[in-house]
LOMAR-841661 format. One record per residue: x, y, z of N, C-alpha, C in turn; residue in three letters; residue number from 1. Coordinates in nm, 4 decimals, always signed. Each point is the difference from the previous one (the first is absolute). Layout:
<<X; Y; Z>; <X; Y; Z>; <X; Y; Z>; ala; NUM>
...
This chain:
<<+3.3411; +2.4929; -0.9668>; <+0.0970; +0.0831; +0.0693>; <+0.1195; +0.0227; -0.1052>; met; 1>
<<+0.0639; +0.1179; +0.0278>; <+0.1113; +0.0380; -0.0787>; <+0.1128; +0.0474; +0.0863>; lys; 2>
<<+0.1218; -0.0318; -0.0454>; <+0.1223; +0.0619; +0.0729>; <+0.0514; +0.1157; -0.0857>; met; 3>
<<+0.0047; +0.1106; +0.0591>; <+0.0530; +0.1215; -0.0665>; <+0.1494; +0.0206; +0.0522>; ile; 4>
<<+0.0939; -0.0027; -0.0976>; <+0.1392; +0.0278; +0.0416>; <+0.0345; +0.1288; -0.0765>; thr; 5>
<<+0.0398; +0.0975; +0.0828>; <+0.0367; +0.1286; -0.0506>; <+0.1453; +0.0212; +0.0324>; ala; 6>
<<+0.0813; +0.0376; -0.1025>; <+0.1376; +0.0407; +0.0180>; <+0.0002; +0.1454; -0.0211>; leu; 7>
<<+0.0268; +0.0737; +0.1048>; <-0.0124; +0.1436; +0.0090>; <+0.1237; +0.0680; +0.0590>; ile; 8>
<<+0.0027; +0.1310; -0.0125>; <+0.1022; +0.0768; +0.0678>; <-0.0169; -0.0157; +0.1503>; arg; 9>
<<+0.1196; -0.0166; +0.0708>; <-0.0130; -0.0083; +0.1503>; <-0.0655; +0.1235; +0.0619>; pro; 10>
<<+0.0188; +0.1093; -0.0527>; <-0.0580; +0.1160; +0.0528>; <-0.1493; +0.0069; -0.0082>; ser; 11>
<<-0.0630; -0.0877; -0.0707>; <-0.1402; +0.0015; -0.0225>; <-0.0765; -0.1135; +0.0871>; lys; 12>
<<+0.0691; -0.0805; +0.0764>; <-0.0567; -0.1047; +0.0727>; <-0.1095; +0.0561; +0.1033>; val; 13>
<<+0.0331; +0.1061; +0.0701>; <-0.0960; +0.0527; +0.0961>; <-0.1281; +0.0548; -0.0675>; asp; 14>
<<+0.0202; +0.0618; -0.1095>; <-0.1190; +0.0419; -0.0791>; <-0.0849; -0.1111; -0.0449>; ala; 15>
<<+0.0612; -0.1081; -0.0541>; <-0.0720; -0.1173; -0.0451>; <-0.0759; -0.0614; +0.1229>; val; 16>
<<+0.0710; -0.0167; +0.1090>; <-0.0624; -0.0554; +0.1194>; <-0.1249; +0.0781; +0.0421>; lys; 17>
<<+0.0124; +0.1325; +0.0054>; <-0.1059; +0.0879; +0.0322>; <-0.1164; -0.0124; -0.0897>; ser; 18>
<<+0.0283; -0.0080; -0.1413>; <-0.0976; -0.0121; -0.0958>; <-0.0789; -0.1287; +0.0128>; ala; 19>
<<+0.0688; -0.1084; +0.0344>; <-0.0669; -0.1357; +0.0183>; <-0.0867; +0.0004; +0.1230>; leu; 20>
<<+0.0490; +0.0586; +0.1083>; <-0.0749; +0.0049; +0.1214>; <-0.1305; +0.0816; -0.0162>; val; 21>
<<+0.0132; +0.1093; -0.0828>; <-0.1137; +0.0903; -0.0285>; <-0.1122; -0.0682; -0.0712>; ala; 22>
<<+0.0276; -0.1078; -0.0741>; <-0.1050; -0.0814; -0.0705>; <-0.0258; -0.1354; +0.0793>; ile; 23>
<<+0.0334; +0.0090; +0.1233>; <-0.0278; -0.1132; +0.0932>; <+0.0695; -0.1310; -0.0323>; asp; 24>
<<+0.1253; +0.0019; -0.0567>; <+0.0744; -0.1209; -0.0193>; <+0.1145; +0.0099; +0.1011>; leu; 25>
<<+0.0033; -0.1064; +0.0827>; <+0.1037; -0.0161; +0.0940>; <+0.0751; -0.1243; -0.0241>; val; 26>
<<+0.1257; +0.0070; +0.0347>; <+0.0924; -0.1112; -0.0221>; <+0.0752; +0.0151; -0.1243>; gly; 27>
<<+0.1319; +0.0158; +0.0190>; <+0.0885; +0.0079; -0.1158>; <+0.1420; -0.0401; +0.0408>; met; 28>
<<+0.0717; -0.0451; -0.0907>; <+0.1432; -0.0371; +0.0241>; <+0.0923; +0.0937; -0.0838>; thr; 29>
<<+0.0983; +0.0579; +0.0585>; <+0.0935; +0.0848; -0.0660>; <+0.1363; -0.0527; +0.0204>; val; 30>
<<+0.0766; -0.0093; -0.1051>; <+0.1376; -0.0388; +0.0080>; <+0.0867; +0.0923; -0.0975>; ser; 31>
<<+0.1313; +0.0048; +0.0317>; <+0.0897; +0.0802; -0.0791>; <+0.0339; -0.0948; -0.1273>; asp; 32>
<<+0.0129; +0.0750; -0.1091>; <+0.0416; -0.0646; -0.1206>; <+0.0892; +0.0908; -0.0855>; ala; 33>
<<+0.0733; -0.0496; -0.0954>; <+0.0852; +0.0789; -0.0898>; <-0.0323; -0.0471; -0.1430>; arg; 34>
<<-0.0048; +0.0894; -0.0882>; <-0.0251; -0.0369; -0.1365>; <+0.0203; +0.1145; -0.1002>; gly; 35>
<<-0.0323; -0.0227; -0.1286>; <+0.0105; +0.0974; -0.0903>; <-0.1069; -0.0255; -0.1170>; phe; 36>
<<-0.0380; +0.0985; -0.0623>; <-0.0896; -0.0178; -0.1131>; <+0.0504; +0.0773; -0.1180>; gly; 37>
<<-0.0845; +0.0882; -0.0554>; <+0.0409; +0.0761; -0.1183>; <+0.1219; +0.0867; +0.0242>; arg; 38>
<<+0.0101; +0.0488; +0.1201>; <+0.1145; +0.0980; +0.0288>; <+0.1274; -0.0672; +0.0017>; gln; 39>
<<+0.0023; -0.1336; +0.0168>; <+0.1266; -0.0770; -0.0035>; <+0.0967; +0.0528; +0.1007>; lys; 40>
<<-0.0406; +0.0294; +0.1152>; <+0.0873; +0.0553; +0.1002>; <+0.0222; +0.1580; -0.0200>; gly; 41>
<<+0.0881; +0.0502; +0.0725>; <+0.0328; +0.1422; -0.0138>; <+0.1481; +0.0286; +0.0307>; gln; 42>
<<+0.0461; +0.1147; -0.0457>; <+0.1412; +0.0404; +0.0195>; <+0.0063; +0.0837; +0.1203>; val; 43>
<<+0.0816; -0.0293; +0.0982>; <+0.0139; +0.0756; +0.1228>; <+0.1476; +0.0571; -0.0029>; glu; 44>
<<+0.0149; +0.1128; +0.0686>; <+0.1407; +0.0514; +0.0182>; <+0.0226; +0.0054; +0.1474>; arg; 45>
<<+0.1242; -0.0489; +0.0351>; <+0.0483; -0.0025; +0.1363>; <+0.1449; +0.0445; +0.0003>; tyr; 46>
<<+0.0326; +0.1073; +0.0617>; <+0.1344; +0.0528; +0.0157>; <+0.0698; +0.0181; -0.1369>; arg; 47>
<<-0.0813; +0.0489; -0.1004>; <+0.0571; +0.0224; -0.1243>; <+0.0025; -0.1185; -0.1011>; gly; 48>
<<-0.0334; -0.1177; +0.0529>; <+0.0022; -0.1212; -0.0839>; <-0.1466; -0.0291; -0.0404>; asn; 49>
<<-0.0216; -0.0496; -0.1122>; <-0.1321; -0.0471; -0.0516>; <-0.0020; -0.1542; +0.0105>; glu; 50>
<<-0.1160; -0.0445; +0.0473>; <-0.0177; -0.1423; -0.0045>; <-0.1505; -0.0230; -0.0241>; phe; 51>
<<-0.0294; -0.1249; -0.0523>; <-0.1387; -0.0347; -0.0361>; <-0.0588; -0.0814; +0.1063>; val; 52>
<<-0.1164; +0.0429; +0.0461>; <-0.0764; -0.0856; +0.0875>; <-0.1009; -0.0765; -0.0826>; val; 53>
<<+0.0252; -0.1318; -0.0169>; <-0.0728; -0.0841; -0.0876>; <-0.1386; -0.0331; +0.0605>; glu; 54>
<<-0.0037; -0.0291; +0.1302>; <-0.1191; -0.0371; +0.0638>; <-0.0371; +0.1037; +0.0953>; phe; 55>
<<-0.1270; +0.0542; -0.0239>; <-0.0524; +0.1130; +0.0880>; <-0.0757; -0.0559; +0.1174>; leu; 56>
<<-0.0084; +0.0650; +0.1107>; <-0.0807; -0.0461; +0.1177>; <-0.1493; +0.0141; -0.0378>; pro; 57>
<<-0.0695; -0.1033; +0.0355>; <-0.1485; -0.0057; -0.0178>; <-0.0542; -0.0629; +0.1272>; lys; 58>
<<-0.1315; +0.0246; +0.0180>; <-0.0708; -0.0832; +0.1065>; <-0.1003; -0.0919; -0.0654>; ser; 59>
<<-0.0052; -0.1128; +0.0490>; <-0.1007; -0.0964; -0.0464>; <-0.1147; -0.0115; +0.0915>; lys; 60>
<<-0.1186; +0.0352; -0.0441>; <-0.1178; +0.0025; +0.0871>; <-0.0919; -0.1095; -0.0554>; val; 61>
<<-0.0394; -0.0931; +0.0905>; <-0.0908; -0.1116; -0.0362>; <-0.1271; +0.0070; +0.0787>; ile; 62>
<<-0.1171; -0.0012; -0.0682>; <-0.1263; +0.0019; +0.0645>; <-0.0810; -0.1046; -0.0676>; val; 63>
<<-0.0820; -0.0756; +0.0814>; <-0.0872; -0.0964; -0.0518>; <-0.1407; +0.0547; +0.0270>; val; 64>
<<-0.0875; +0.0079; -0.1008>; <-0.1330; +0.0620; +0.0053>; <-0.1010; -0.0906; -0.0566>; val; 65>
<<-0.1249; +0.0226; +0.0412>; <-0.1150; -0.0718; -0.0619>; <-0.0175; +0.0555; -0.1387>; thr; 66>
<<-0.0659; -0.0702; -0.0871>; <-0.0132; +0.0394; -0.1373>; <-0.0788; +0.1348; -0.0141>; asp; 67>
<<-0.0915; +0.0277; +0.0898>; <-0.0784; +0.1195; -0.0119>; <+0.0820; +0.1292; +0.0399>; asp; 68>
<<+0.1171; -0.0223; +0.0637>; <+0.0769; +0.1135; +0.0420>; <+0.1289; +0.0295; -0.0923>; lys; 69>
<<+0.0153; -0.0844; -0.1026>; <+0.1195; +0.0137; -0.0803>; <+0.0067; +0.1340; -0.0621>; val; 70>
<<-0.1008; +0.0434; -0.0663>; <+0.0038; +0.1317; -0.0768>; <+0.0331; +0.1200; +0.0886>; asp; 71>
<<-0.0679; -0.0045; +0.1253>; <+0.0206; +0.1038; +0.0874>; <+0.1447; -0.0048; +0.0630>; ala; 72>
<<+0.0525; -0.1138; +0.0243>; <+0.1377; -0.0086; +0.0434>; <+0.1029; +0.0445; -0.1030>; ala; 73>
<<-0.0262; -0.0333; -0.1318>; <+0.0859; +0.0339; -0.1027>; <+0.0002; +0.1615; -0.0182>; leu; 74>
<<-0.1142; +0.0528; +0.0115>; <-0.0152; +0.1517; -0.0182>; <+0.0747; +0.0672; +0.1201>; ser; 75>
<<-0.0192; -0.0560; +0.1191>; <+0.0556; +0.0603; +0.1198>; <+0.1569; -0.0029; -0.0079>; ala; 76>
<<+0.0536; -0.1167; -0.0372>; <+0.1460; -0.0192; -0.0176>; <+0.0532; +0.0913; -0.1026>; ile; 77>
<<-0.0634; +0.0024; -0.1170>; <+0.0486; +0.0728; -0.1125>; <+0.0033; +0.1471; +0.0283>; thr; 78>
<<-0.1119; +0.0569; +0.0583>; <-0.0115; +0.1400; +0.0311>; <+0.0991; +0.0394; +0.1118>; asn; 79>
<<+0.0232; -0.0826; +0.0937>; <+0.0948; +0.0291; +0.1081>; <+0.1460; -0.0099; -0.0350>; ala; 80>
<<+0.0277; -0.0874; -0.0943>; <+0.1387; -0.0255; -0.0360>; <+0.0527; +0.0794; -0.1212>; ala; 81>
<<-0.0913; +0.0622; -0.0699>; <+0.0353; +0.0725; -0.1182>; <+0.0705; +0.1307; +0.0226>; arg; 82>
<<+0.1191; +0.0235; -0.0674>; <+0.0618; +0.1314; -0.0013>; <+0.0051; +0.0540; -0.1366>; thr; 83>
<<-0.0235; -0.0847; -0.0968>; <+0.0042; +0.0503; -0.1397>; <+0.1385; -0.0146; -0.0671>; gly; 84>
<<+0.0884; -0.0523; +0.0791>; <+0.1350; -0.0119; -0.0491>; <+0.0382; -0.1432; -0.0287>; glu; 85>
<<+0.0952; -0.0156; -0.0910>; <+0.0549; -0.1420; -0.0183>; <+0.0431; -0.0626; +0.1280>; ile; 86>
<<-0.0335; -0.1233; +0.0260>; <+0.0374; -0.0683; +0.1166>; <-0.1070; -0.0082; +0.1077>; gly; 87>
<<-0.1154; +0.0425; -0.0346>; <-0.1175; -0.0078; +0.0942>; <-0.0335; -0.1430; +0.0477>; asp; 88>
<<+0.0301; -0.0961; -0.1011>; <-0.0194; -0.1458; +0.0454>; <-0.1044; -0.0724; -0.0885>; gly; 89>
<<-0.0287; -0.1126; +0.0431>; <-0.0951; -0.0910; -0.0639>; <-0.0963; -0.0636; +0.0983>; lys; 90>
<<-0.1157; -0.0420; -0.0551>; <-0.0901; -0.0798; +0.0888>; <-0.0384; -0.1269; -0.0776>; ile; 91>
<<+0.0044; -0.1043; +0.0687>; <-0.0362; -0.1349; -0.0551>; <-0.1163; -0.0587; +0.0844>; phe; 92>
<<-0.0955; -0.0662; -0.0765>; <-0.1243; -0.0596; +0.0675>; <+0.0129; -0.1476; -0.0407>; val; 93>
<<-0.0088; -0.0849; +0.0949>; <-0.0018; -0.1440; -0.0091>; <-0.1149; -0.0571; +0.0691>; thr; 94>
<<-0.0577; -0.1168; -0.0572>; <-0.1065; -0.0673; +0.0805>; <+0.0527; -0.0645; +0.1174>; pro; 95>
<<-0.0789; -0.0136; +0.1097>; <+0.0281; -0.0754; +0.1154>; <-0.1051; -0.1102; +0.0192>; val; 96>
<<+0.0394; -0.1216; +0.0144>; <-0.0988; -0.1125; +0.0119>; <-0.0663; +0.0065; +0.1347>; glu; 97>
<<+0.0710; +0.0098; +0.1125>; <-0.0640; -0.0034; +0.1276>; <+0.0991; +0.0804; +0.0953>; thr; 98>
<<-0.0609; +0.0299; +0.1107>; <+0.0764; +0.0620; +0.1111>; <-0.0457; -0.0618; +0.1327>; ser; 99>
<<+0.0770; -0.0188; +0.0884>; <-0.0323; -0.0564; +0.1285>; <+0.0534; +0.0841; +0.1109>; ile; 100>
<<-0.0901; +0.0430; +0.0963>; <+0.0492; +0.0645; +0.1137>; <+0.0421; -0.1043; +0.0984>; arg; 101>
<<+0.1303; -0.0043; +0.0380>; <+0.0540; -0.1055; +0.0812>; <-0.0621; -0.0084; +0.1356>; ile; 102>
<<-0.0217; +0.1168; +0.0615>; <-0.0506; +0.0025; +0.1344>; <-0.1390; -0.0646; +0.0169>; arg; 103>
<<-0.0870; +0.0272; -0.0932>; <-0.1391; -0.0439; +0.0186>; <-0.0343; -0.1151; -0.0998>; thr; 104>
<<+0.0796; -0.0222; -0.1035>; <-0.0330; -0.1010; -0.0946>; <-0.0936; +0.0465; -0.1123>; gly; 105>
<<-0.0403; +0.1217; +0.0061>; <-0.0920; +0.0650; -0.0970>; <+0.0687; -0.0095; -0.1392>; glu; 106>
<<-0.0775; -0.0192; -0.1056>; <+0.0633; -0.0128; -0.1368>; <-0.0765; +0.0843; -0.0930>; ser; 107>
<<+0.0480; +0.0205; -0.1181>; <-0.0641; +0.0857; -0.1009>; <+0.0012; +0.1407; +0.0309>; gly; 108>
<<-0.1086; +0.0684; -0.0453>; <-0.0244; +0.1391; +0.0250>; <-0.0086; +0.0328; +0.1545>; asp; 109>
<<-0.0467; -0.0921; +0.0771>; <-0.0108; +0.0183; +0.1473>; <+0.1335; +0.0260; +0.0624>; ala; 110>
<<+0.1033; -0.0659; -0.0528>; <+0.1346; +0.0176; +0.0521>; <+0.0574; +0.1389; -0.0239>; ala; 111>
<<-0.0545; +0.0704; -0.0922>; <+0.0527; +0.1291; -0.0380>; <-0.0754; +0.1158; +0.0797>; leu; 112>
<<-0.1083; -0.0228; +0.0666>; <-0.0709; +0.1008; +0.0579>; <+0.0733; +0.0556; +0.1182>; ser; 113>
<<-0.0337; +0.1275; +0.0349>; <+0.0616; +0.0652; +0.1096>; <-0.0609; -0.0237; +0.1417>; gly; 114>
<<-0.0879; -0.0995; +0.0065>; <-0.0572; -0.0316; +0.1212>; <+0.0967; -0.0593; +0.1042>; asp; 115>
<<-0.0035; +0.0411; +0.1216>; <+0.0976; -0.0484; +0.1006>; <-0.0745; -0.0746; +0.1081>; phe; 116>
<<-0.0787; -0.1006; -0.0405>; <-0.0676; -0.0765; +0.0954>; <+0.0957; -0.1011; +0.0648>; ala; 117>
<<-0.0263; -0.0300; +0.1267>; <+0.0935; -0.0903; +0.0792>; <-0.0136; -0.1447; -0.0517>; pro; 118>
């Protein structure tokens, strides 16, 4: 199993969600984040004054997938989140030792499946 963490533009979250659902991946966590990369913030103007916004708004999307779905998930996220402009974000992939579905006690890949058995 792998955990995919994508830091993307907030405006692209719905497109990423749709792309992941289209490849039959369900379950994701999204949180608000702020950060900067190469662009090192940006200069904004407000009422004639300039100020630097050092941390830009981002969304952090976390998905845990089985090893056989990693490449499809990475393609889906990349294609849905890309604008071609600086600030599109980054994707990180890290190994996951195990997962446990609390409700049923299932572990490993079975805990990630979309089955809704009672």
